[in-house]
C-alpha positions as CSV (number, residue, x, y, z in Angstrom):
1,X,30.6,31.7,121.7
2,X,34.5,31.7,121.5
3,X,33.9,30.3,117.9
4,X,31.4,33.0,117.0
5,X,33.9,35.7,118.3
6,X,36.7,34.1,116.2
7,X,34.7,34.3,113.0
8,X,33.9,37.9,113.8
9,X,37.5,38.8,114.3
10,X,38.8,36.8,111.4
11,X,36.1,37.5,108.6
12,X,35.0,40.9,109.6
13,X,37.6,42.8,111.8
14,X,40.4,41.1,109.9
15,X,42.4,40.5,113.2
16,X,44.1,37.4,112.6
17,X,45.8,36.8,115.9
18,X,42.7,37.6,118.0
19,X,40.8,35.2,115.9
20,X,43.2,32.3,116.4
21,X,43.1,32.9,120.2
22,X,39.1,32.6,120.3
23,X,39.2,29.5,118.0
24,X,41.9,27.9,120.3
25,X,39.6,28.5,123.2
26,X,36.7,27.1,121.6
27,X,38.6,24.0,120.3
28,X,39.8,23.4,123.9
29,X,36.2,23.2,125.0
30,X,35.0,21.2,122.1
31,X,37.7,19.4,120.2
32,X,35.2,17.7,117.8
33,X,33.9,20.8,116.3
34,X,34.6,20.4,112.6
35,X,33.6,24.1,111.9
36,X,36.3,25.2,114.3
37,X,38.9,23.1,112.9
38,X,38.2,24.5,109.5
39,X,38.4,28.1,110.8
40,X,41.9,27.1,112.3
41,X,43.0,25.7,108.9
42,X,42.0,29.1,107.4
43,X,44.1,30.8,109.9
44,X,47.0,28.5,109.3
45,X,46.8,28.9,105.7
46,X,46.7,32.8,105.9
47,X,49.9,32.4,107.7
48,X,51.4,30.0,105.1
49,X,51.5,27.3,107.6
50,X,50.4,24.7,105.2
51,X,51.1,21.7,107.3
52,X,49.0,23.0,110.1
53,X,46.3,23.8,107.8
54,X,46.1,20.1,106.4
55,X,46.2,18.8,109.9
56,X,43.1,20.8,110.7
57,X,41.5,19.8,107.5
58,X,42.0,16.1,108.0
59,X,40.5,16.3,111.4
60,X,37.5,18.3,110.1
61,X,36.7,15.9,107.3
62,X,37.0,12.9,109.5
63,X,34.5,14.6,112.1
64,X,32.0,15.4,109.5
65,X,32.6,13.6,106.3
66,X,29.2,13.9,104.6
67,X,28.4,17.6,105.4
68,X,28.2,19.5,102.1
69,X,29.3,22.7,103.7
70,X,32.1,21.2,105.7
71,X,33.5,19.5,102.6
72,X,33.0,22.8,100.6
73,X,35.1,24.7,103.2
74,X,37.7,21.8,103.1
75,X,37.9,22.6,99.4
76,X,38.4,26.3,100.2
77,X,41.5,25.4,102.2
78,X,43.0,23.2,99.3
79,X,42.4,26.2,96.9
80,X,44.2,28.4,99.5
81,X,47.2,26.2,99.7
82,X,47.3,25.7,96.1
83,X,46.8,22.0,95.9
84,X,44.6,22.0,92.8
85,X,44.4,18.3,92.2
86,X,42.9,17.8,95.8
87,X,40.8,20.9,95.2
88,X,39.4,19.2,92.1
89,X,38.8,15.9,93.9
90,X,36.8,17.8,96.7
91,X,34.6,19.2,94.1
92,X,34.0,15.9,92.5
93,X,33.2,14.4,95.9
94,X,30.7,17.1,96.4
95,X,29.1,16.3,93.1
96,X,29.0,12.6,93.9
97,X,27.2,13.5,97.2
98,X,24.6,16.0,95.8
99,X,24.9,16.8,92.0
100,X,22.3,19.7,92.5
101,X,24.6,21.5,95.1
102,X,26.3,24.3,93.1
103,X,29.2,24.3,95.3
104,X,30.6,21.0,93.9
105,X,30.5,22.3,90.5
106,X,31.9,25.7,91.5
107,X,34.9,24.0,93.1
108,X,35.3,21.3,90.1
109,X,35.2,24.3,87.7
110,X,37.7,26.5,89.2
111,X,40.0,23.6,89.9
112,X,39.9,22.6,86.2
113,X,40.5,26.2,85.2
114,X,43.5,26.3,87.3
115,X,44.8,23.1,86.1
116,X,44.5,24.3,82.5
117,X,41.3,22.2,81.6
118,X,39.4,25.2,80.4
119,X,36.6,23.2,78.7
120,X,35.7,21.3,81.4
121,X,36.2,24.1,83.9
122,X,33.5,26.1,81.8
123,X,31.1,23.2,81.6
124,X,31.0,23.0,85.6
125,X,30.9,26.9,85.8
126,X,27.9,27.3,83.6
127,X,26.3,24.5,85.7
128,X,27.1,26.5,88.7
129,X,25.2,29.6,87.4
130,X,22.3,27.4,86.5
131,X,22.2,26.1,90.1
132,X,23.0,29.4,91.7
133,X,22.3,32.4,89.5
134,X,23.5,34.9,92.2
135,X,26.7,37.0,92.1
136,X,29.0,34.2,93.3
137,X,28.0,32.0,90.4
138,X,28.5,34.9,88.0
139,X,31.9,35.7,89.5
140,X,33.4,32.3,88.9
141,X,31.9,32.0,85.5
142,X,33.2,35.4,84.2
143,X,36.4,34.9,85.7
144,X,36.7,31.4,84.0
145,X,35.8,33.0,80.7
146,X,38.4,35.6,81.2
147,X,41.3,33.2,82.2
148,X,40.2,31.0,79.2
149,X,40.7,34.0,76.9
150,X,37.0,34.6,76.0
151,X,36.9,38.3,76.9
152,X,33.5,38.8,74.8
153,X,31.7,36.3,77.3
154,X,33.5,37.6,80.4
155,X,32.2,41.0,79.3
156,X,28.8,39.8,79.2
157,X,29.0,38.4,82.6
158,X,30.5,41.6,83.9
159,X,27.5,43.6,82.6
160,X,25.2,41.3,84.7
161,X,27.2,41.5,87.7
162,X,27.5,45.2,87.6
163,X,23.7,45.7,87.3
164,X,23.2,43.0,89.8
165,X,20.9,44.2,92.7
166,X,21.1,41.2,95.2
167,X,22.3,42.0,98.7
168,X,25.5,39.7,98.4
169,X,26.9,41.9,95.8
170,X,30.7,41.9,96.1
171,X,33.0,44.6,94.7
172,X,36.0,42.3,94.9
173,X,34.1,39.7,92.7
174,X,33.7,42.3,89.8
175,X,37.5,43.3,90.3
176,X,38.5,39.6,89.8
177,X,36.7,39.5,86.5
178,X,38.2,42.6,85.3
179,X,41.6,41.2,86.3
180,X,41.0,38.1,84.4
181,X,40.7,40.1,81.2
182,X,43.6,42.3,81.8
183,X,41.8,45.5,82.9
184,X,43.9,46.1,86.0
185,X,42.9,49.8,86.5
186,X,39.2,48.7,86.7
187,X,40.1,45.6,88.9
188,X,42.0,47.6,91.5
189,X,39.2,50.2,91.5
190,X,36.8,47.5,92.6
191,X,39.6,46.0,95.0
192,X,39.8,49.4,96.8
193,X,36.2,49.6,97.4
194,X,36.2,46.0,98.5
195,X,38.8,46.8,101.1
196,X,37.0,49.9,102.2
197,X,33.8,47.8,102.9
198,X,35.9,45.0,104.4
199,X,34.4,42.4,102.3
200,X,34.8,39.0,103.5
């Protein structure tokens, strides 16, 4: 219950301090909760306490080393702290465990883009969309095209995103693709909507 309340406070209410309090109560009851260690890693990363974030990541991974979702969230923390080499390694680990899980290709693609390996990044991003054709896959693909300088393909993806009717539509995702092609007015327009809706 404390863990659930912590997630609500962190991801929906955006009340970081209250979230930490709930997660710390949860971890005191069950120190072997990989999920709770990941959430505490998020909190530490938001606070720029990267050492503490990594401590929780190491524990989470040791507790549940074969869970695809646990390792996917571990990858998120490496992304947050800017360790792109380990971020890439986590994506490749996920691909090794389950090549049909879109999350591994998503992280491998994004990490490669951040490391300047655009061709390899796009390869994984296109696989991501094949495996998960929803808004999340479109977001990372469009952003990758934009960061790689292919504005035409980024705009093609944007068109699909803007007309997307799935329940998981995110204004912030659209904004990030606009930002990747340098259209900042449009990007901030979508970011403002995302903030108003408290998108996670």
